[in-house]
N, C-alpha and C positions, 0 to 999 in steps of 0.2 A: 445707245441701246437701253431699253427699259429692263430693269431687273428688280424683282420683288424682294424687299428686305435685304438688299445687298448693295453696299456702296463700293464701287470699284475703286481700287487704289491706283489703277493704271493711268499713266499720264499720256493721254492721247491727243492733247491739244498743242503739243510742241514738236514740230518737225526739226530734225537735226540740220544745222546749217554749216556747210563745209567750205563756203567761198572764202578765199584768203582776205583777211582784214588785219588792221593794225592791232598791236598789242593793247593799246589804250582802249580801242573800241571793244576788244574781246573782254577786258576786265569789266567794262561797263555792262555789257550784255550778260555776262555771268552773274554780276551783282543783282541785276533785275530778276534773273531766273531764280536765284537763291531766295530773294525777298518774296517773290510770288509763290514759291513752293512752300515757304514757311507760313505764309498767310493762308494758303489753301489747307495746310495740315491743321493749324490751330484755330481757324475761324469756326465759330459755333454753327452747327447745322440748323437749318430752319425747321422749326418744330411747331406743330399745331398745339396750342395750349388748351384746347377744348378736350376734355377727357371723355366726352360722349361721342360715340361713333354712330353715324347714321346707318340705318338698315340698308343692306345691299341685297337686292333681289337675287335669289338663287339662279335665275335665268341668265345672269351674267357669268356664271361659272361654266366654262366650256368643258363638256364631257370628253371632247376629242383631245384637248390639250390640258391635262391635269395641272401643269405648272404654268399658271397664267402670269405673265410678266408685267408687273406694274411697280412703280416706285412708291413706296409707302413713306410719307413724311415722318411717321413715328417709327424710326428705325431702331433696331436693337442696339444695346450698349456694346455687344460683341462686335458689330459691324463698325462702330465708331472707333473702337480700340484697335481692331486688327487690320482693317484695310485689306488690300489684296494680298493673297498668300505669296505672290512672287516678289513683293517688295520687302525691303528690310524691315524688321520688327524691333520695336522698342522693348528691351528686356524688362524694364520696370512695369510697363503696361501689360506684358505677358503674365508677369507674376500676379498682378491684380486680377487679371482675367481668370487665371486658374483658381484663385481664391473665391471667385464668384460662384463656383459650383455648388457650394452649400448655402448660397444666399439667394439663388433664383427660386422660382416657383413659390414665392411667398405672397400671400394676400392677407390683409387684415380681415378679421371676422366681420367688420362692418361692411366690407365689400362683397362678402359671401353670404351674408344672412338672408334668409327668406323674406320676401316682401311682406308676407302675412305674419311674420314673427311677432311683431308687437301686438297685433290683433289677437293672435293665439294666446299670448301670455296674459293679456288682460282678461279674456274670457275664462281661461283656465284658473286664474287667481280668484275670480269671482265665483267660479264653480267650487273651488276648494274651500272657500269660506263657508259654503253651505254643506258640501258633501266632503267630509274629512277623509273618506275612503279614496278620494281622487288626488290625495297629496302626492302620490306617485303613479302616473299612468305607465304601467310597465308591459313589456311584451317579450315573449320567449323567442330566442334565436337559436337555431340548431347548427352545429358544426360536426362534420364527419372527420374522424382522425385519418390522416393520410400517412403513407410510408415516410418515415423520417421525422414526423411531427413529435414535438415535446409539449408539455403543458405550457412551457414558457413561450414557445413559438406561436402557439394558438392564441394565447392571451395577447401577444404582441400584434398579431394580425388584426385583432379586434380593437387594438389600441386601448386595452384595459391596463391601468397602472401596474407597474411591477410589484409595488407593495401589496396590492390586492391579491396578485397571483401568489406571492410568498405566503400570505395569510392562509390561503387555501392549501397550497402544495405542502406546506410544512405542518399542517394540522396533525398533532401527535396521534390521534386515534385512527386516522385512515391514510397516513402518509404513503404507505406502500401501494395502496389501491390507486392513488392519484398518479404516482410515478409510472406505473405500468400501463401505458397506453398501447392499444392495438389498432392496426389499420381497420377501418370500418366501424369502429366504436363511435357512438354518438355522444356528443357533449351538448348540453343546453345551457343557455345564458339568459337570465331574466334581467333586462336592462330598462331603466326608466328613461324619461324624456331627456335627462341630462347625462345619459350613458353611465349612470352609476350602477354597478353590479349589485342587484338586490338578492339574487339567488343563483346558484350554480349546481348543475346536476351531471353526474357521470355514471355510466352503466358499469357494474362490476361483474355481472354474469347474466345469464339468459332470463332471469326472473327478478333480479334486484338492482337497485341503483342507490347512490349516495346523493343526498341533497344538502347543500350548504345554504344557509339563510342568514343574511346580515342582521345582526341583533340591533345595531344602532346605526342610523344613517351617517353619523359623524365619526364612526370608528370602523376600522378594518377588522372586525371581530365577527366570526360566523359560527352559528350552531350547526351541528351535524346530526343527520338522521339517516338510517338505512331503511329503505322502504321498497314497496312493490314497484316494478318497472312501469313507468308511465304515470305514476301517481301525481306528478307535478302538473299534468295537463287536465286531470279530472277533478281536482279539488279547488281549482281557482274559480272564484265567483266572477260572473260576467259583470264588469262595471259598466259596460256600454249600455245595458238595458235597465239599469237601476234608476228609478226616480223616487226612491224611498225618502231621500233627503230633499228638502225644498229650499227655495231661495229665501234668504233672511228677510229680504224686502217684502216678501209675500207672507212670511211665516208669522210675523207679528200683526195679528188682526187688530184693527182699530175700531173704535165706536164713533159713529157720526153723532155729534151733539144735537142735531136737529131731529133726525128720525130714529135715533138709537139703534140703527141696524148695523150689524157686524159686516165689515168689508170682507169679501171672499177672495182669496188669492186667485189670480188669473188662471193658473194652471188647473185649478179645480173647477173652472167654468167651461173648459174646453170640451169638444166632442171627440169622437174617435178620429176625425179628420181635422187637422189644423192647417189653415191657409195663411201664408205670410206674403203680404204685398209690400214691396219696397217703395216708400214714398220719397218725394223730392227732399234732398238733404238728409235722408235717413240712412244710418248705418245698418248693415245686415243684422248684427246682434240686437240692436235697439228694436228693429221691426219684429224680429223673432220673439223677443221677450214680451213685447206689447201684444202679440198674437196668442200668448199663452204657453210658450215653450220656456223651460228652465235653462239656466246657464249650463247645467250638466248636460242637457240634451243638445244645446247649441255647440258645446265643446265636442260632443260625439259626432255631430253632423260635419263639423269642420275637419275632423280627423278622417272621416269616411271619404270626403271629397278632395283630400290633399292630392295634388298632382293631376287633378281633373278640373278644379275650379280655383282660380286665384281670387280670393275674396276681396283683396285690396284693389283689384283692377277690373274684374269681370262683373261685379254686381253693380247695377245702376237702377235709377228710378224706373218703375214700370215692370221690373222683373218680379217673378213670383216663385214661391216654393210651397209645395204641398207635402205634409207629413202625415202618414197613416199609422195609427197605433193598433195593437192587436186586440185591445178591449175597448169597450164603451167608455165615454168620459175621459178619453186620452190616457187610459191606464195601460199597464203591461209594457210590452216591448214595441219598438218602432219596427213596423213591418215593411214600410216602403217610404222613399223620399224621392220627390221629383222637382228638379229645377227647370224653370222656363226662362232662359236668359237671352236677351237681345244679342249679346256678343257670341254666345256659344251654342244657342239652340236648346233643345231638351236634353237634360242629363239626369239619369235616375239610378237608383240602387234599390235592391230588393233582398229581404231576409230569406235565406234558405232554411226552412223549418227543421231540416234534419241535422244540420251542423251549427245553426245559429250564427252563420257568417253572412256577410252582405256581398252580393254580386250584381253586376250590371245585367241588362236584358239578355246579353249574349252568353252569360254564365261565367264571366271573368270577375274575380274578386275585386271589390272596390277599394280595398286597402293594401293590395299587393299587386305587383306587376312582374311579368317574366323579364329576365335580364340576359343579355349577351355578355360574354366575358370580356370582349375587346370592343373598343369604339372605332376600330378600323377593320376593313376587310382584307383578306389575303394573309400572307405570311408577315409576321411582325417581329421586330427585334427590340428587346427591352434594354435600354442603355443605362437606366438607373431604377433600382427597385424601391418599393415602399420601405421606409425605415424610420420609425418614430424616435429612435435613439441615435440617429446619425450625429457624429461629432465633426466640427470644423477642423480641417487638417492643421491649421495654424493656431487658433485660439483655444482649441480643445473644448469649446462650449457645445452643448447639445443643440443641434439645429435640425429638427425633424424634417425628413423628406416625406411629405404627406400624400404623395401619389406615386404613380408609375410613369416613367418617361419612356416613350416609344421613339426610336430613331427612324424617322420617316422623312422623305423628301418634302421640301416646301411645295404646297399645293395638293398634298394627299387628301382625299375626301375623308372627313370625320363624320361618323354616324352616331345617332342616338342609340344607346344600348337597350333602351326600354321606352315605353310610352311615358309622356310627361308634359309639363308646361315649362317654357323658358322663363326663368325668373330674372336673369340678367344676360344681356348681350351687349358688351360695351368695351371700353379700353382702360387699362391701368398702366402706369409707368413701369411697374414691376412685372406684371403678368402679360403685358401687351394686350392684344385683343383676346377677350376671354368670355366664356359662356357658363352660366349656372342653370341647370335644369332640375326642377323639382319633380320627383316621381311619386307614384302612389305610396301611401304609408310613410315610412321613416327614411326613405332613401332620397339622396340627391347626388348629382354628379357635377364635376367641374372640369373645364377644358381651357388650357392656357397656351399663350404664345402663338395664337392663330394668325393667319395672314388675311383671311376673309371670313366674314360672318354671313351665313345664309338664312338666319332666323332673327327674330326680334323679340323683345320682352313681351310676355303675355301670350305668345304663340303656342299652340298645341303641336306636339311632335309625336310621331309614331316610331316604334322600334324599327331600326334600319334606315331611317330617313337621314339624308345628308344635312348636317347642321352647320358645317364650316369647312375650311381648308386649313391644313397645318401650315405653320410658318416659323418665324424666328423673331417675333416682336417682343418688346419689353426687355427685362433683365434675363437674357437667355445666353447660354454658352455655346449655342449652335442650333441648327434646325432640329426641332423635335416637338412632340406633343406631350404636355404634362397632363395626366388624367387622374382625377380623384373620384373615389366612391365614398360617400359620407352616410353615416348612420346616425340619425338624430343630430346632424350637424358635425359629428366627429369623424375624421377620416379613418378608414379601415383599409386593409389590404385587398384591393379589388381583384388581384390575381389568385387569392387564396381562400377568401371567405366563401361560404356556401351561398349561391345565388338561386332565387326561385325560378323554376322552369314553367313552361306553359301548363304542364300537367299538375304542377303544385298549386296553380292559382285559378283553376277552372273547376266547375261542378263536375263531379264524377259522371262518366257516361251513363252508368246504370241508374243514376238519380236525375238525369237531365229532364226527362219527360215530366216527372213530378214537379221539378222546379219550374218548368215552363207553365204548367197548370196553375201553380201558385202565383206566378207573375201575372198571368191573365186575370186572375181573380183580384189581385192587388190593384191592377190598372183600373178596373171598373170602380173599385171603392175610392181610388184616388180622385176620381172625377164625379163622385156621387156627393153633390153638395148637401144632400139631406143629412149626411153624417157630420156636418159642421154645426157646432153649437155657438149661437151668438153670445158674445161676451157682454156682460152688463157694465 
């Protein structure tokens, strides 16, 4: 019988033999049986050494039979150690198995990192050399206080260091205001790309709030100010639209020895419309820079299309990008961006003039996506909660559990909780079959111990789409799904943090017609080549 991720310990190959035989022959037969049994128990399992798993089309997944029985050559360590539940168990191995509970669900960051990560870092570093205000690209995240919450539990849910929480909670001037949290009260966290807490805001009454601001990026010291409610959202300068700082390579104008003419930076030669054509062997950032965009603008574009375009895989020669600015000579803010990609088709984003945010043609935000709370449908049971401070029961060492474990049967459909792009769909000895999905903006999700993959790297997925089947592969202590929600690459409590809803990420209904009118005007200008200025 075929059975997925399960090695039966039942001995079905030996029929009992009751015919009368001599004692000599009986000893001989028993010796053979003992030797054969020992060999079967201690012989190594055949294992595929190739860590890459081929894509399995989702059509192979039977909707009528959710538990599809196949034998996986990459069986879990649990199966190897336990065998059949009806057979005798080795106590030593059982002890080892129990100790695995705090050691499963672990993947090195190199196996989880976004494929575009190195590209992003390079562009961001180049942009920061020119625009010092980009040293920390930060974003506000809001959390609503729920019944039973404490300042400690909320900081833990966001995986913010305990020392940072103490620096804020024990601040002598406002200690009592921080301790007295009430259900419904809103807390706001300003986190940079590295999840460093730059600022923290808590409401103290109907009109006022307290804002904590980090004084030094290398120290847990915060200044405190009591201010008007909502002030932190109105006094932040929009870094996305700033092009006041220029690329150093273009900043230092040089003089040609022959004609004594000053070289003009490329970004000063552009028109209101910039067209980027990707040439053979040319990287996206190189082509964009040569067309007159700055590193700051390239960084902004890559952020806007995170979770929609995988720049390391989806950009190829012959692709094109059009960028429309709000003012002549490529000044002002970016009004619209349109990609025409051979692999993905036309993907665009447009600025809503009322809130200065970017949305796709249908009115969904380009940098945020709606999220479901659970990656499985129906009733679910959590077998292990998110716990960044979990300790190993024997060693006492902190061994974080970076996700939420769902006790589900092998073969249960796993769905994408939000739109995104599959960054990884492969196999690891510890996580078994696993998937990493990059969503819009700062979010990514991880799924481990799967039995079957229904997607492949580079594939776009929609909210609710089946991406895999649950299993028991890798270092797993039993059939379950390990699910992680990550913010800027750092795991957070997916069951507790506030998630964006459809209403949060779409243009308000009363502003929709105005937005549509703006989009129609932007579309015309995006394809008006008269707005292009030829670079000298």
